[in-house]
PQR file of N, CA, C, O and H, with PARSE charges and radii, in Angstrom:
ATOM      1  N   MET A   1       1.108  -0.704  -0.154 -0.4000 1.5000
ATOM      2  CA  MET A   1      -0.445  -0.262  -0.062 -0.0000 2.0000
ATOM      3  C   MET A   1       1.027   1.081  -0.102  0.5500 1.7000
ATOM      4  O   MET A   1       2.214   0.783   0.032 -0.5500 1.4000
ATOM      5  N   ALA A   2       0.470   2.556  -0.325 -0.4000 1.5000
ATOM      6  CA  ALA A   2       1.509   3.299  -0.885 -0.0000 2.0000
ATOM      7  C   ALA A   2       1.134   4.017   0.276  0.5500 1.7000
ATOM      8  O   ALA A   2      -0.057   4.050   0.583 -0.5500 1.4000
ATOM      9  H   ALA A   2      -0.494   2.798  -0.434  0.4000 1.0000
ATOM     10  N   ARG A   3       2.190   4.734   1.130 -0.4000 1.5000
ATOM     11  CA  ARG A   3       2.402   5.842   2.064 -0.0000 2.0000
ATOM     12  C   ARG A   3       1.507   6.490   2.426  0.5500 1.7000
ATOM     13  O   ARG A   3       0.715   6.383   3.361 -0.5500 1.4000
ATOM     14  H   ARG A   3       3.158   4.707   0.880  0.4000 1.0000
ATOM     15  N   TYR A   4       1.743   7.677   1.106 -0.4000 1.5000
ATOM     16  CA  TYR A   4       0.333   8.528   0.984 -0.0000 2.0000
ATOM     17  C   TYR A   4      -0.397   8.597  -0.203  0.5500 1.7000
ATOM     18  O   TYR A   4      -0.022   8.113  -1.271 -0.5500 1.4000
ATOM     19  H   TYR A   4       2.387   7.764   0.346  0.4000 1.0000
ATOM     20  N   THR A   5      -1.758   9.385   0.044 -0.4000 1.5000
ATOM     21  CA  THR A   5      -2.699   9.099  -1.231 -0.0000 2.0000
ATOM     22  C   THR A   5      -2.653  10.075  -1.782  0.5500 1.7000
ATOM     23  O   THR A   5      -2.450  11.091  -1.117 -0.5500 1.4000
ATOM     24  H   THR A   5      -2.062   9.779   0.911  0.4000 1.0000
ATOM     25  N   LEU A   6      -2.832  10.175  -3.315 -0.4000 1.5000
ATOM     26  CA  LEU A   6      -2.271  10.704  -4.579 -0.0000 2.0000
ATOM     27  C   LEU A   6      -2.839  12.430  -4.340  0.5500 1.7000
ATOM     28  O   LEU A   6      -2.599  13.443  -4.997 -0.5500 1.4000
ATOM     29  H   LEU A   6      -2.997   9.350  -3.854  0.4000 1.0000
ATOM     30  N   ASP A   7      -3.459  12.266  -3.427 -0.4000 1.5000
ATOM     31  CA  ASP A   7      -3.707  14.012  -2.977 -0.0000 2.0000
ATOM     32  C   ASP A   7      -2.899  14.515  -2.234  0.5500 1.7000
ATOM     33  O   ASP A   7      -2.533  15.629  -2.611 -0.5500 1.4000
ATOM     34  H   ASP A   7      -3.655  11.443  -2.894  0.4000 1.0000
ATOM     35  N   ARG A   8      -2.257  13.998  -0.904 -0.4000 1.5000
ATOM     36  CA  ARG A   8      -1.433  13.930  -0.272 -0.0000 2.0000
ATOM     37  C   ARG A   8      -0.154  14.019  -0.560  0.5500 1.7000
ATOM     38  O   ARG A   8       0.595  14.703   0.137 -0.5500 1.4000
ATOM     39  H   ARG A   8      -2.555  13.093  -0.597  0.4000 1.0000
ATOM     40  N   ILE A   9       0.304  13.292  -1.700 -0.4000 1.5000
ATOM     41  CA  ILE A   9       1.664  13.510  -2.021 -0.0000 2.0000
ATOM     42  C   ILE A   9       1.443  14.767  -3.220  0.5500 1.7000
ATOM     43  O   ILE A   9       2.506  15.387  -3.263 -0.5500 1.4000
ATOM     44  H   ILE A   9      -0.304  12.736  -2.267  0.4000 1.0000
ATOM     45  N   ASN A  10       0.606  15.262  -4.043 -0.4000 1.5000
ATOM     46  CA  ASN A  10       0.540  16.124  -4.550 -0.0000 2.0000
ATOM     47  C   ASN A  10       0.557  17.583  -3.662  0.5500 1.7000
ATOM     48  O   ASN A  10       1.234  18.554  -4.000 -0.5500 1.4000
ATOM     49  H   ASN A  10      -0.257  14.758  -4.008  0.4000 1.0000
ATOM     50  N   LYS A  11      -0.008  17.556  -2.891 -0.4000 1.5000
ATOM     51  CA  LYS A  11       0.561  18.951  -1.561 -0.0000 2.0000
ATOM     52  C   LYS A  11       1.512  18.538  -1.413  0.5500 1.7000
ATOM     53  O   LYS A  11       2.194  19.305  -2.094 -0.5500 1.4000
ATOM     54  H   LYS A  11      -0.558  16.768  -2.617  0.4000 1.0000
ATOM     55  N   LYS A  12       2.458  17.539  -0.830 -0.4000 1.5000
ATOM     56  CA  LYS A  12       3.476  17.504  -0.748 -0.0000 2.0000
ATOM     57  C   LYS A  12       4.591  18.095  -1.354  0.5500 1.7000
ATOM     58  O   LYS A  12       5.529  18.686  -0.820 -0.5500 1.4000
ATOM     59  H   LYS A  12       1.904  16.916  -0.278  0.4000 1.0000
ATOM     60  N   ILE A  13       4.249  17.734  -3.206 -0.4000 1.5000
ATOM     61  CA  ILE A  13       5.107  18.421  -3.960 -0.0000 2.0000
ATOM     62  C   ILE A  13       5.261  19.668  -3.846  0.5500 1.7000
ATOM     63  O   ILE A  13       6.200  20.455  -3.720 -0.5500 1.4000
ATOM     64  H   ILE A  13       3.486  17.254  -3.641  0.4000 1.0000
ATOM     65  N   GLU A  14       3.536  19.716  -3.952 -0.4000 1.5000
ATOM     66  CA  GLU A  14       3.680  21.612  -3.887 -0.0000 2.0000
ATOM     67  C   GLU A  14       4.356  22.291  -3.031  0.5500 1.7000
ATOM     68  O   GLU A  14       5.088  23.228  -3.351 -0.5500 1.4000
ATOM     69  H   GLU A  14       2.773  19.077  -4.053  0.4000 1.0000
ATOM     70  N   LEU A  15       4.157  21.842  -1.724 -0.4000 1.5000
ATOM     71  CA  LEU A  15       5.652  22.691  -1.037 -0.0000 2.0000
ATOM     72  C   LEU A  15       6.723  22.454  -1.167  0.5500 1.7000
ATOM     73  O   LEU A  15       7.615  23.261  -0.905 -0.5500 1.4000
ATOM     74  H   LEU A  15       3.562  21.081  -1.464  0.4000 1.0000
ATOM     75  N   TRP A  16       6.931  21.191  -1.640 -0.4000 1.5000
ATOM     76  CA  TRP A  16       8.574  21.325  -1.732 -0.0000 2.0000
ATOM     77  C   TRP A  16       8.879  21.836  -3.069  0.5500 1.7000
ATOM     78  O   TRP A  16      10.059  22.110  -3.288 -0.5500 1.4000
ATOM     79  H   TRP A  16       6.206  20.536  -1.853  0.4000 1.0000
ATOM     80  N   GLU A  17       7.970  22.022  -4.058 -0.4000 1.5000
ATOM     81  CA  GLU A  17       8.612  23.089  -4.799 -0.0000 2.0000
ATOM     82  C   GLU A  17       8.417  24.405  -5.298  0.5500 1.7000
ATOM     83  O   GLU A  17       8.722  24.951  -6.359 -0.5500 1.4000
ATOM     84  H   GLU A  17       7.011  21.800  -3.880  0.4000 1.0000
ATOM     85  N   ALA A  18       7.603  24.923  -3.863 -0.4000 1.5000
ATOM     86  CA  ALA A  18       7.628  26.127  -3.636 -0.0000 2.0000
ATOM     87  C   ALA A  18       8.985  26.168  -2.792  0.5500 1.7000
ATOM     88  O   ALA A  18       9.465  27.287  -2.969 -0.5500 1.4000
ATOM     89  H   ALA A  18       7.355  24.480  -3.002  0.4000 1.0000
ATOM     90  N   ALA A  19       9.641  25.560  -2.112 -0.4000 1.5000
ATOM     91  CA  ALA A  19      10.744  25.544  -1.615 -0.0000 2.0000
ATOM     92  C   ALA A  19      11.889  25.936  -2.402  0.5500 1.7000
ATOM     93  O   ALA A  19      12.626  26.917  -2.308 -0.5500 1.4000
ATOM     94  H   ALA A  19       9.250  24.651  -1.968  0.4000 1.0000
ATOM     95  N   ASP A  20      11.874  24.539  -3.536 -0.4000 1.5000
ATOM     96  CA  ASP A  20      12.924  24.747  -4.290 -0.0000 2.0000
ATOM     97  C   ASP A  20      13.116  26.034  -5.031  0.5500 1.7000
ATOM     98  O   ASP A  20      14.221  26.489  -5.328 -0.5500 1.4000
ATOM     99  H   ASP A  20      11.275  23.741  -3.612  0.4000 1.0000
ATOM    100  N   ASP A  21      11.844  26.647  -5.337 -0.4000 1.5000
ATOM    101  CA  ASP A  21      11.952  27.734  -6.332 -0.0000 2.0000
ATOM    102  C   ASP A  21      12.482  29.222  -5.073  0.5500 1.7000
ATOM    103  O   ASP A  21      13.230  30.024  -5.631 -0.5500 1.4000
ATOM    104  H   ASP A  21      10.946  26.278  -5.096  0.4000 1.0000
ATOM    105  N   ALA A  22      12.264  29.457  -4.069 -0.4000 1.5000
ATOM    106  CA  ALA A  22      12.849  29.785  -2.574 -0.0000 2.0000
ATOM    107  C   ALA A  22      14.211  29.711  -2.715  0.5500 1.7000
ATOM    108  O   ALA A  22      14.982  30.670  -2.678 -0.5500 1.4000
ATOM    109  H   ALA A  22      11.656  28.806  -3.615  0.4000 1.0000
ATOM    110  N   VAL A  23      14.467  28.668  -2.862 -0.4000 1.5000
ATOM    111  CA  VAL A  23      15.832  28.652  -2.527 -0.0000 2.0000
ATOM    112  C   VAL A  23      16.434  28.879  -3.884  0.5500 1.7000
ATOM    113  O   VAL A  23      17.271  29.779  -3.959 -0.5500 1.4000
ATOM    114  H   VAL A  23      13.840  27.889  -2.892  0.4000 1.0000
ATOM    115  N   SER A  24      16.144  28.219  -4.936 -0.4000 1.5000
ATOM    116  CA  SER A  24      16.847  28.818  -6.080 -0.0000 2.0000
ATOM    117  C   SER A  24      17.203  29.955  -6.499  0.5500 1.7000
ATOM    118  O   SER A  24      18.242  30.091  -7.144 -0.5500 1.4000
ATOM    119  H   SER A  24      15.464  27.488  -4.874  0.4000 1.0000
ATOM    120  N   LEU A  25      16.176  31.247  -6.120 -0.4000 1.5000
ATOM    121  CA  LEU A  25      16.055  32.481  -5.699 -0.0000 2.0000
ATOM    122  C   LEU A  25      17.094  32.897  -4.807  0.5500 1.7000
ATOM    123  O   LEU A  25      17.228  34.111  -4.954 -0.5500 1.4000
ATOM    124  H   LEU A  25      15.331  31.137  -5.596  0.4000 1.0000
ATOM    125  N   GLY A  26      17.993  32.401  -3.843 -0.4000 1.5000
ATOM    126  CA  GLY A  26      18.877  33.006  -2.974 -0.0000 2.0000
ATOM    127  C   GLY A  26      17.985  32.891  -1.711  0.5500 1.7000
ATOM    128  O   GLY A  26      18.531  33.080  -0.624 -0.5500 1.4000
ATOM    129  H   GLY A  26      17.884  31.414  -3.724  0.4000 1.0000
ATOM    130  N   GLN A  27      16.412  32.544  -1.763 -0.4000 1.5000
ATOM    131  CA  GLN A  27      15.735  32.822  -0.274 -0.0000 2.0000
ATOM    132  C   GLN A  27      15.839  32.084   0.541  0.5500 1.7000
ATOM    133  O   GLN A  27      16.736  31.268   0.333 -0.5500 1.4000
ATOM    134  H   GLN A  27      15.969  32.391  -2.646  0.4000 1.0000
ATOM    135  N   THR A  28      15.261  31.957   1.527 -0.4000 1.5000
ATOM    136  CA  THR A  28      15.150  30.953   2.616 -0.0000 2.0000
ATOM    137  C   THR A  28      13.773  30.257   2.577  0.5500 1.7000
ATOM    138  O   THR A  28      12.816  30.889   2.128 -0.5500 1.4000
ATOM    139  H   THR A  28      14.532  32.620   1.695  0.4000 1.0000
ATOM    140  N   TYR A  29      13.635  29.154   2.963 -0.4000 1.5000
ATOM    141  CA  TYR A  29      12.055  28.266   3.075 -0.0000 2.0000
ATOM    142  C   TYR A  29      12.024  27.465   4.339  0.5500 1.7000
ATOM    143  O   TYR A  29      12.997  26.842   4.762 -0.5500 1.4000
ATOM    144  H   TYR A  29      14.412  28.641   3.327  0.4000 1.0000
ATOM    145  N   THR A  30      10.828  27.516   4.931 -0.4000 1.5000
ATOM    146  CA  THR A  30      10.902  26.345   6.063 -0.0000 2.0000
ATOM    147  C   THR A  30       9.737  25.781   6.114  0.5500 1.7000
ATOM    148  O   THR A  30       8.611  26.239   5.919 -0.5500 1.4000
ATOM    149  H   THR A  30      10.037  28.023   4.588  0.4000 1.0000
ATOM    150  N   ILE A  31      10.224  24.413   6.484 -0.4000 1.5000
ATOM    151  CA  ILE A  31       9.030  23.276   6.113 -0.0000 2.0000
ATOM    152  C   ILE A  31       9.367  22.670   7.722  0.5500 1.7000
ATOM    153  O   ILE A  31      10.436  22.157   8.053 -0.5500 1.4000
ATOM    154  H   ILE A  31      11.139  24.041   6.643  0.4000 1.0000
ATOM    155  N   SER A  32       8.286  22.855   8.526 -0.4000 1.5000
ATOM    156  CA  SER A  32       7.902  22.052   9.627 -0.0000 2.0000
ATOM    157  C   SER A  32       9.304  22.118  10.746  0.5500 1.7000
ATOM    158  O   SER A  32      10.145  21.245  10.962 -0.5500 1.4000
ATOM    159  H   SER A  32       7.418  23.272   8.257  0.4000 1.0000
ATOM    160  N   GLY A  33       9.183  23.410  11.295 -0.4000 1.5000
ATOM    161  CA  GLY A  33      10.770  24.287  11.819 -0.0000 2.0000
ATOM    162  C   GLY A  33      11.974  23.913  11.051  0.5500 1.7000
ATOM    163  O   GLY A  33      12.878  23.617  11.833 -0.5500 1.4000
ATOM    164  H   GLY A  33       8.500  24.120  11.119  0.4000 1.0000
ATOM    165  N   ARG A  34      12.451  23.783   9.370 -0.4000 1.5000
ATOM    166  CA  ARG A  34      13.124  23.328   9.405 -0.0000 2.0000
ATOM    167  C   ARG A  34      13.492  24.494   8.053  0.5500 1.7000
ATOM    168  O   ARG A  34      12.947  24.572   6.952 -0.5500 1.4000
ATOM    169  H   ARG A  34      11.716  24.024   8.736  0.4000 1.0000
ATOM    170  N   GLN A  35      14.691  25.373   8.671 -0.4000 1.5000
ATOM    171  CA  GLN A  35      14.762  26.079   7.724 -0.0000 2.0000
ATOM    172  C   GLN A  35      15.944  25.648   6.693  0.5500 1.7000
ATOM    173  O   GLN A  35      17.030  25.179   7.031 -0.5500 1.4000
ATOM    174  H   GLN A  35      15.134  25.311   9.565  0.4000 1.0000
ATOM    175  N   LEU A  36      15.475  25.922   5.276 -0.4000 1.5000
ATOM    176  CA  LEU A  36      16.440  25.581   4.064 -0.0000 2.0000
ATOM    177  C   LEU A  36      16.766  26.671   3.033  0.5500 1.7000
ATOM    178  O   LEU A  36      16.218  27.735   2.745 -0.5500 1.4000
ATOM    179  H   LEU A  36      14.592  26.303   5.001  0.4000 1.0000
ATOM    180  N   THR A  37      17.833  26.040   2.589 -0.4000 1.5000
ATOM    181  CA  THR A  37      18.512  27.252   1.960 -0.0000 2.0000
ATOM    182  C   THR A  37      19.175  27.042   0.999  0.5500 1.7000
ATOM    183  O   THR A  37      19.021  25.867   0.666 -0.5500 1.4000
ATOM    184  H   THR A  37      18.278  25.175   2.823  0.4000 1.0000
ATOM    185  N   ARG A  38      20.074  27.735   0.140 -0.4000 1.5000
ATOM    186  CA  ARG A  38      20.536  27.321  -1.126 -0.0000 2.0000
ATOM    187  C   ARG A  38      21.111  26.236  -1.143  0.5500 1.7000
ATOM    188  O   ARG A  38      20.828  25.556  -2.130 -0.5500 1.4000
ATOM    189  H   ARG A  38      20.199  28.690   0.410  0.4000 1.0000
ATOM    190  N   VAL A  39      22.311  25.480   0.058 -0.4000 1.5000
ATOM    191  CA  VAL A  39      22.756  24.502   0.689 -0.0000 2.0000
ATOM    192  C   VAL A  39      22.290  23.411   0.112  0.5500 1.7000
ATOM    193  O   VAL A  39      22.774  22.714  -0.780 -0.5500 1.4000
ATOM    194  H   VAL A  39      22.541  26.033   0.859  0.4000 1.0000
ATOM    195  N   ASP A  40      20.795  23.286   1.010 -0.4000 1.5000
ATOM    196  CA  ASP A  40      19.893  22.042   0.774 -0.0000 2.0000
ATOM    197  C   ASP A  40      18.895  22.155  -0.380  0.5500 1.7000
ATOM    198  O   ASP A  40      17.727  21.784  -0.266 -0.5500 1.4000
ATOM    199  H   ASP A  40      20.401  23.852   1.735  0.4000 1.0000
ATOM    200  N   ALA A  41      19.409  22.687  -1.501 -0.4000 1.5000
ATOM    201  CA  ALA A  41      19.129  22.512  -3.250 -0.0000 2.0000
ATOM    202  C   ALA A  41      18.809  20.807  -3.131  0.5500 1.7000
ATOM    203  O   ALA A  41      17.762  20.224  -3.412 -0.5500 1.4000
ATOM    204  H   ALA A  41      20.358  22.989  -1.594  0.4000 1.0000
ATOM    205  N   GLU A  42      20.020  20.273  -2.643 -0.4000 1.5000
ATOM    206  CA  GLU A  42      20.072  18.755  -3.332 -0.0000 2.0000
ATOM    207  C   GLU A  42      19.204  18.107  -2.185  0.5500 1.7000
ATOM    208  O   GLU A  42      18.267  17.513  -2.717 -0.5500 1.4000
ATOM    209  H   GLU A  42      20.870  20.746  -2.414  0.4000 1.0000
ATOM    210  N   PHE A  43      19.163  17.997  -0.785 -0.4000 1.5000
ATOM    211  CA  PHE A  43      18.224  17.332  -0.473 -0.0000 2.0000
ATOM    212  C   PHE A  43      16.798  17.588  -0.953  0.5500 1.7000
ATOM    213  O   PHE A  43      16.067  16.602  -1.041 -0.5500 1.4000
ATOM    214  H   PHE A  43      19.925  18.480  -0.353  0.4000 1.0000
ATOM    215  N   ILE A  44      16.382  18.611  -1.228 -0.4000 1.5000
ATOM    216  CA  ILE A  44      15.106  19.257  -2.152 -0.0000 2.0000
ATOM    217  C   ILE A  44      14.812  18.156  -3.212  0.5500 1.7000
ATOM    218  O   ILE A  44      13.843  17.419  -3.391 -0.5500 1.4000
ATOM    219  H   ILE A  44      16.976  19.412  -1.156  0.4000 1.0000
ATOM    220  N   GLU A  45      16.200  18.341  -3.955 -0.4000 1.5000
ATOM    221  CA  GLU A  45      16.046  17.653  -5.042 -0.0000 2.0000
ATOM    222  C   GLU A  45      15.419  16.101  -4.994  0.5500 1.7000
ATOM    223  O   GLU A  45      14.489  15.615  -5.637 -0.5500 1.4000
ATOM    224  H   GLU A  45      16.988  18.940  -3.810  0.4000 1.0000
ATOM    225  N   LYS A  46      16.326  15.493  -3.939 -0.4000 1.5000
ATOM    226  CA  LYS A  46      16.012  14.050  -3.406 -0.0000 2.0000
ATOM    227  C   LYS A  46      14.565  13.701  -3.391  0.5500 1.7000
ATOM    228  O   LYS A  46      13.910  12.721  -3.746 -0.5500 1.4000
ATOM    229  H   LYS A  46      17.082  15.889  -3.416  0.4000 1.0000
ATOM    230  N   LYS A  47      14.222  15.212  -2.683 -0.4000 1.5000
ATOM    231  CA  LYS A  47      12.964  14.498  -1.835 -0.0000 2.0000
ATOM    232  C   LYS A  47      11.755  14.724  -2.971  0.5500 1.7000
ATOM    233  O   LYS A  47      10.763  13.995  -2.960 -0.5500 1.4000
ATOM    234  H   LYS A  47      14.754  16.008  -2.393  0.4000 1.0000
ATOM    235  N   LEU A  48      11.907  15.692  -3.855 -0.4000 1.5000
ATOM    236  CA  LEU A  48      11.024  15.650  -4.842 -0.0000 2.0000
ATOM    237  C   LEU A  48      11.210  14.529  -5.861  0.5500 1.7000
ATOM    238  O   LEU A  48      10.379  14.421  -6.762 -0.5500 1.4000
ATOM    239  H   LEU A  48      12.713  16.284  -3.864  0.4000 1.0000
ATOM    240  N   ASP A  49      12.230  13.699  -5.782 -0.4000 1.5000
ATOM    241  CA  ASP A  49      12.225  13.099  -6.917 -0.0000 2.0000
ATOM    242  C   ASP A  49      11.814  11.314  -6.240  0.5500 1.7000
ATOM    243  O   ASP A  49      11.737  10.272  -6.891 -0.5500 1.4000
ATOM    244  H   ASP A  49      12.905  13.787  -5.049  0.4000 1.0000
ATOM    245  N   LYS A  50      11.615  11.528  -4.733 -0.4000 1.5000
ATOM    246  CA  LYS A  50      11.400  10.306  -3.670 -0.0000 2.0000
ATOM    247  C   LYS A  50       9.508  10.909  -4.443  0.5500 1.7000
ATOM    248  O   LYS A  50       8.881  10.466  -5.404 -0.5500 1.4000
ATOM    249  H   LYS A  50      11.678  12.374  -4.205  0.4000 1.0000
ATOM    250  N   LEU A  51       9.197  11.970  -3.515 -0.4000 1.5000
ATOM    251  CA  LEU A  51       7.790  11.982  -4.331 -0.0000 2.0000
ATOM    252  C   LEU A  51       7.145  11.773  -5.496  0.5500 1.7000
ATOM    253  O   LEU A  51       5.986  11.364  -5.567 -0.5500 1.4000
ATOM    254  H   LEU A  51       9.707  12.330  -2.734  0.4000 1.0000
ATOM    255  N   TYR A  52       7.982  12.086  -6.601 -0.4000 1.5000
ATOM    256  CA  TYR A  52       7.604  11.711  -7.729 -0.0000 2.0000
ATOM    257  C   TYR A  52       7.265  10.506  -7.889  0.5500 1.7000
ATOM    258  O   TYR A  52       6.162  10.010  -8.117 -0.5500 1.4000
ATOM    259  H   TYR A  52       8.924  12.418  -6.543  0.4000 1.0000
ATOM    260  N   ALA A  53       8.614   9.903  -7.713 -0.4000 1.5000
ATOM    261  CA  ALA A  53       8.339   8.443  -8.113 -0.0000 2.0000
ATOM    262  C   ALA A  53       7.153   7.306  -7.238  0.5500 1.7000
ATOM    263  O   ALA A  53       6.873   6.152  -7.563 -0.5500 1.4000
ATOM    264  H   ALA A  53       9.510  10.306  -7.528  0.4000 1.0000
ATOM    265  N   GLU A  54       6.530   8.248  -5.856 -0.4000 1.5000
ATOM    266  CA  GLU A  54       5.600   7.877  -5.150 -0.0000 2.0000
ATOM    267  C   GLU A  54       4.594   7.613  -5.889  0.5500 1.7000
ATOM    268  O   GLU A  54       4.047   6.565  -6.231 -0.5500 1.4000
ATOM    269  H   GLU A  54       6.757   9.185  -5.593  0.4000 1.0000
ATOM    270  N   LYS A  55       4.311   9.372  -6.219 -0.4000 1.5000
ATOM    271  CA  LYS A  55       3.578   9.631  -7.319 -0.0000 2.0000
ATOM    272  C   LYS A  55       3.072   8.668  -8.597  0.5500 1.7000
ATOM    273  O   LYS A  55       1.988   8.217  -8.966 -0.5500 1.4000
ATOM    274  H   LYS A  55       4.756  10.223  -5.941  0.4000 1.0000
ATOM    275  N   ASP A  56       4.151   8.620  -8.962 -0.4000 1.5000
ATOM    276  CA  ASP A  56       3.995   7.570 -10.070 -0.0000 2.0000
ATOM    277  C   ASP A  56       3.608   5.859  -9.960  0.5500 1.7000
ATOM    278  O   ASP A  56       3.281   5.100 -10.872 -0.5500 1.4000
ATOM    279  H   ASP A  56       5.031   8.986  -8.662  0.4000 1.0000
ATOM    280  N   ARG A  57       3.764   5.598  -8.601 -0.4000 1.5000
ATOM    281  CA  ARG A  57       3.417   4.227  -8.283 -0.0000 2.0000
ATOM    282  C   ARG A  57       2.329   4.304  -7.933  0.5500 1.7000
ATOM    283  O   ARG A  57       1.539   3.478  -8.391 -0.5500 1.4000
ATOM    284  H   ARG A  57       4.029   6.215  -7.860  0.4000 1.0000
ATOM    285  N   VAL A  58       1.872   5.267  -7.035 -0.4000 1.5000
ATOM    286  CA  VAL A  58       0.356   5.141  -6.597 -0.0000 2.0000
ATOM    287  C   VAL A  58      -0.880   5.526  -8.099  0.5500 1.7000
ATOM    288  O   VAL A  58      -2.021   5.092  -8.260 -0.5500 1.4000
ATOM    289  H   VAL A  58       2.513   5.938  -6.664  0.4000 1.0000
ATOM    290  N   GLU A  59      -0.060   6.490  -8.996 -0.4000 1.5000
ATOM    291  CA  GLU A  59      -1.192   6.813 -10.538 -0.0000 2.0000
ATOM    292  C   GLU A  59      -0.612   5.041 -11.138  0.5500 1.7000
ATOM    293  O   GLU A  59      -1.537   4.710 -11.880 -0.5500 1.4000
ATOM    294  H   GLU A  59       0.866   6.843  -8.865  0.4000 1.0000
ATOM    295  N   ALA A  60      -0.088   4.450 -11.136 -0.4000 1.5000
ATOM    296  CA  ALA A  60       0.126   2.950 -11.458 -0.0000 2.0000
ATOM    297  C   ALA A  60      -0.622   1.627 -10.857  0.5500 1.7000
ATOM    298  O   ALA A  60      -1.119   0.639 -11.397 -0.5500 1.4000
ATOM    299  H   ALA A  60       0.663   4.718 -10.532  0.4000 1.0000
ATOM    300  N   GLY A  61      -0.496   2.003  -9.643 -0.4000 1.5000
ATOM    301  CA  GLY A  61      -1.530   0.898  -9.206 -0.0000 2.0000
ATOM    302  C   GLY A  61      -0.462   0.032  -8.615  0.5500 1.7000
ATOM    303  O   GLY A  61      -0.891  -0.964  -8.035 -0.5500 1.4000
ATOM    304  H   GLY A  61      -0.092   2.806  -9.204  0.4000 1.0000
ATOM    305  N   THR A  62       0.818   0.192  -8.636 -0.4000 1.5000
ATOM    306  CA  THR A  62       1.677  -0.302  -8.074 -0.0000 2.0000
ATOM    307  C   THR A  62       2.492  -0.335  -7.106  0.5500 1.7000
ATOM    308  O   THR A  62       3.096   0.695  -7.402 -0.5500 1.4000
ATOM    309  H   THR A  62       1.167   1.002  -9.108  0.4000 1.0000
ATOM    310  N   GLY A  63       3.184  -0.826  -5.840 -0.4000 1.5000
ATOM    311  CA  GLY A  63       3.470  -0.578  -4.563 -0.0000 2.0000
ATOM    312  C   GLY A  63       2.760  -1.417  -3.588  0.5500 1.7000
ATOM    313  O   GLY A  63       3.025  -1.783  -2.443 -0.5500 1.4000
ATOM    314  H   GLY A  63       2.693  -1.663  -5.600  0.4000 1.0000
ATOM    315  N   ARG A  64       1.881  -1.590  -4.306 -0.4000 1.5000
ATOM    316  CA  ARG A  64       1.267  -2.712  -3.199 -0.0000 2.0000
ATOM    317  C   ARG A  64       1.757  -4.011  -2.352  0.5500 1.7000
ATOM    318  O   ARG A  64       2.762  -4.601  -2.749 -0.5500 1.4000
ATOM    319  H   ARG A  64       1.666  -1.292  -5.236  0.4000 1.0000
ATOM    320  N   ILE A  65       1.279  -4.333  -1.543 -0.4000 1.5000
ATOM    321  CA  ILE A  65       1.769  -5.312  -0.910 -0.0000 2.0000
ATOM    322  C   ILE A  65       0.309  -6.612  -1.199  0.5500 1.7000
ATOM    323  O   ILE A  65      -0.797  -6.617  -0.658 -0.5500 1.4000
ATOM    324  H   ILE A  65       0.462  -3.854  -1.221  0.4000 1.0000
ATOM    325  N   VAL A  66       0.739  -7.352  -1.985 -0.4000 1.5000
ATOM    326  CA  VAL A  66      -0.284  -8.625  -2.220 -0.0000 2.0000
ATOM    327  C   VAL A  66      -0.138  -9.775  -1.225  0.5500 1.7000
ATOM    328  O   VAL A  66       1.043 -10.121  -1.191 -0.5500 1.4000
ATOM    329  H   VAL A  66       1.637  -7.348  -2.425  0.4000 1.0000
ATOM    330  N   MET A  67      -0.653 -10.255  -0.675 -0.4000 1.5000
ATOM    331  CA  MET A  67      -0.611 -11.654   0.351 -0.0000 2.0000
ATOM    332  C   MET A  67      -0.988 -12.511  -0.726  0.5500 1.7000
ATOM    333  O   MET A  67      -1.577 -12.040  -1.699 -0.5500 1.4000
ATOM    334  H   MET A  67      -1.612  -9.974  -0.703  0.4000 1.0000
ATOM    335  N   ARG A  68      -0.681 -13.824  -0.643 -0.4000 1.5000
ATOM    336  CA  ARG A  68      -1.823 -14.623  -1.502 -0.0000 2.0000
ATOM    337  C   ARG A  68      -1.072 -16.442  -0.482  0.5500 1.7000
ATOM    338  O   ARG A  68       0.011 -16.820  -0.035 -0.5500 1.4000
ATOM    339  H   ARG A  68      -0.202 -14.206   0.147  0.4000 1.0000
ATOM    340  N   GLN A  69      -2.278 -16.909  -0.575 -0.4000 1.5000
ATOM    341  CA  GLN A  69      -1.598 -17.966   0.235 -0.0000 2.0000
ATOM    342  C   GLN A  69      -2.522 -19.077  -0.586  0.5500 1.7000
ATOM    343  O   GLN A  69      -3.650 -19.039  -1.076 -0.5500 1.4000
ATOM    344  H   GLN A  69      -3.158 -16.602  -0.939  0.4000 1.0000
ATOM    345  N   GLY A  70      -1.317 -20.246  -0.477 -0.4000 1.5000
ATOM    346  CA  GLY A  70      -1.633 -21.392  -1.319 -0.0000 2.0000
ATOM    347  C   GLY A  70      -0.543 -22.558  -0.830  0.5500 1.7000
ATOM    348  O   GLY A  70       0.555 -22.450  -0.284 -0.5500 1.4000
ATOM    349  H   GLY A  70      -0.401 -20.277  -0.079  0.4000 1.0000
ATOM    350  N   ARG A  71      -1.304 -23.702  -1.254 -0.4000 1.5000
ATOM    351  CA  ARG A  71      -0.158 -25.084  -1.079 -0.0000 2.0000
ATOM    352  C   ARG A  71       0.836 -25.205  -2.121  0.5500 1.7000
ATOM    353  O   ARG A  71       0.065 -24.992  -3.057 -0.5500 1.4000
ATOM    354  H   ARG A  71      -2.196 -23.789  -1.698  0.4000 1.0000
ATOM    355  N   VAL A  72       1.734 -25.347  -2.568 -0.4000 1.5000
ATOM    356  CA  VAL A  72       2.757 -25.622  -3.474 -0.0000 2.0000
ATOM    357  C   VAL A  72       2.554 -27.427  -4.035  0.5500 1.7000
ATOM    358  O   VAL A  72       2.705 -27.683  -2.840 -0.5500 1.4000
ATOM    359  H   VAL A  72       2.360 -25.520  -1.808  0.4000 1.0000
ATOM    360  N   VAL A  73       2.447 -28.210  -4.409 -0.4000 1.5000
ATOM    361  CA  VAL A  73       1.634 -29.171  -5.362 -0.0000 2.0000
ATOM    362  C   VAL A  73       2.978 -29.465  -5.880  0.5500 1.7000
ATOM    363  O   VAL A  73       3.511 -28.675  -6.658 -0.5500 1.4000
ATOM    364  H   VAL A  73       2.324 -28.002  -5.379  0.4000 1.0000
ATOM    365  N   ARG A  74       3.707 -30.809  -5.411 -0.4000 1.5000
ATOM    366  CA  ARG A  74       4.616 -31.144  -6.174 -0.0000 2.0000
ATOM    367  C   ARG A  74       4.334 -33.296  -6.943  0.5500 1.7000
ATOM    368  O   ARG A  74       5.156 -33.788  -7.716 -0.5500 1.4000
ATOM    369  H   ARG A  74       3.274 -31.451  -4.779  0.4000 1.0000
TER
END
C-alpha cells in the first residue's frame, strides 16, 4: 500500500516545489521548523524525486503488497 494518497502526495510536491523555487532564488524556506537554504538544494531535489516516484507508483497502481496463500503441489 502506498504511504500517502495521491492528493497528499500532490500537496507535498507543491510544498517542496515552493521550497525549491525559493531556494533557487537565494531565499530561505521553512518546512516543519526546518529552515532550508541554497545549501539544501540537493536535499530538496532528492525529496522531490522520491515524491514523484511515489506519485508514479500510486497512479500506476503498483507498490502495493499482495499476499497470496496457497499450497505448493509437487
